[in-house]
VEXNU-446255 format. One record per residue (C-alpha): residue number from 1; residue in one letter; x, y, z. Coordinates in steps of 0.05 Angstrom, whole numbers. Example, Ala and Ser with C-alpha at 12.3 -4.5 7.8 and 13.67 -1.06 7.14 Angstrom:
2
{node 1 A {246 -90 156}}
{node 2 S {273 -21 143}}
END
This chain:
110
{node 1 M {-253 660 557}}
{node 2 V {-196 610 564}}
{node 3 E {-209 543 532}}
{node 4 P {-194 483 577}}
{node 5 L {-136 438 557}}
{node 6 T {-152 367 539}}
{node 7 S {-108 306 535}}
{node 8 D {-109 261 475}}
{node 9 A {-116 186 480}}
{node 10 F {-52 148 491}}
{node 11 P {-25 125 423}}
{node 12 L {3 58 444}}
{node 13 E {-38 -6 453}}
{node 14 T {-20 -77 468}}
{node 15 G {-52 -129 423}}
{node 16 A {-76 -198 442}}
{node 17 D {-8 -224 420}}
{node 18 G {27 -180 472}}
{node 19 V {58 -135 419}}
{node 20 V {55 -60 430}}
{node 21 R {33 -22 368}}
{node 22 V {16 50 353}}
{node 23 R {-60 54 359}}
{node 24 G {-96 44 293}}
{node 25 T {-34 19 256}}
{node 26 R {6 -44 248}}
{node 27 V {70 -6 266}}
{node 28 T {103 -38 327}}
{node 29 L {136 1 382}}
{node 30 D {199 -40 368}}
{node 31 T {201 -17 296}}
{node 32 M {188 56 311}}
{node 33 L {237 59 369}}
{node 34 S {291 23 328}}
{node 35 A {285 77 274}}
{node 36 F {288 132 327}}
{node 37 N {349 101 360}}
{node 38 E {383 97 292}}
{node 39 G {375 173 286}}
{node 40 A {309 181 249}}
{node 41 T {267 240 269}}
{node 42 A {192 233 282}}
{node 43 E {180 265 214}}
{node 44 E {225 214 180}}
{node 45 I {191 157 216}}
{node 46 V {123 182 193}}
{node 47 Q {149 186 122}}
{node 48 Q {173 114 127}}
{node 49 Y {107 91 159}}
{node 50 P {51 133 129}}
{node 51 S {-2 101 173}}
{node 52 L {28 138 232}}
{node 53 S {7 208 250}}
{node 54 L {62 257 269}}
{node 55 A {27 271 335}}
{node 56 D {25 197 353}}
{node 57 A {98 188 334}}
{node 58 Y {119 245 379}}
{node 59 Q {75 221 436}}
{node 60 A {101 149 431}}
{node 61 I {173 173 428}}
{node 62 G {161 218 488}}
{node 63 Y {132 160 527}}
{node 64 C {194 118 512}}
{node 65 L {239 175 534}}
{node 66 R {200 184 599}}
{node 67 H {197 110 615}}
{node 68 P {263 79 591}}
{node 69 D {263 23 643}}
{node 70 L {193 -1 624}}
{node 71 V {209 2 550}}
{node 72 A {276 -33 559}}
{node 73 G {241 -89 597}}
{node 74 Y {190 -97 541}}
{node 75 L {243 -97 487}}
{node 76 N {285 -148 525}}
{node 77 R {224 -194 530}}
{node 78 R {210 -185 455}}
{node 79 N {283 -200 438}}
{node 80 A {284 -262 482}}
{node 81 L {220 -287 448}}
{node 82 A {249 -274 379}}
{node 83 E {313 -312 398}}
{node 84 E {272 -370 425}}
{node 85 T {231 -372 361}}
{node 86 R {294 -370 318}}
{node 87 E {324 -427 357}}
{node 88 T {260 -468 352}}
{node 89 N {256 -457 277}}
{node 90 E {329 -473 266}}
{node 91 S {322 -537 306}}
{node 92 R {265 -559 261}}
{node 93 W {294 -536 195}}
{node 94 R {369 -534 190}}
{node 95 P {391 -468 159}}
{node 96 E {455 -500 130}}
{node 97 G {448 -522 59}}
{node 98 V {380 -490 47}}
{node 99 R {399 -466 -22}}
{node 100 T {425 -535 -43}}
{node 101 R {361 -569 -18}}
{node 102 L {317 -519 -55}}
{node 103 L {356 -528 -119}}
{node 104 E {350 -604 -112}}
{node 105 R {274 -598 -103}}
{node 106 R {269 -554 -164}}
{node 107 Q {306 -605 -206}}
{node 108 Q {261 -661 -181}}
{node 109 S {195 -626 -196}}
{node 110 P {165 -633 -266}}
END
């Protein structure tokens, strides 16, 4: 008798913060895809992030390869948000002279 094929649950999920992660882990799609685009294999990614399963890594990579426009749009939104956050932080706390200010604080504290 031939056993019926089943499909596994999709390994990517979007959190309340809008960040796509591999299901059951804290590994973001951005992180995993960045490693893959830098030449890492699925096996190397799983070695780097042990909370990932090899099957989920392959399935997530496959999704990204099948849907490059959707993934590119998501990554563009994430990059824009990161840039906006960086600009906001830098406008509040000047990055210039951080080392000097920290050393001055250290000298002032008892």
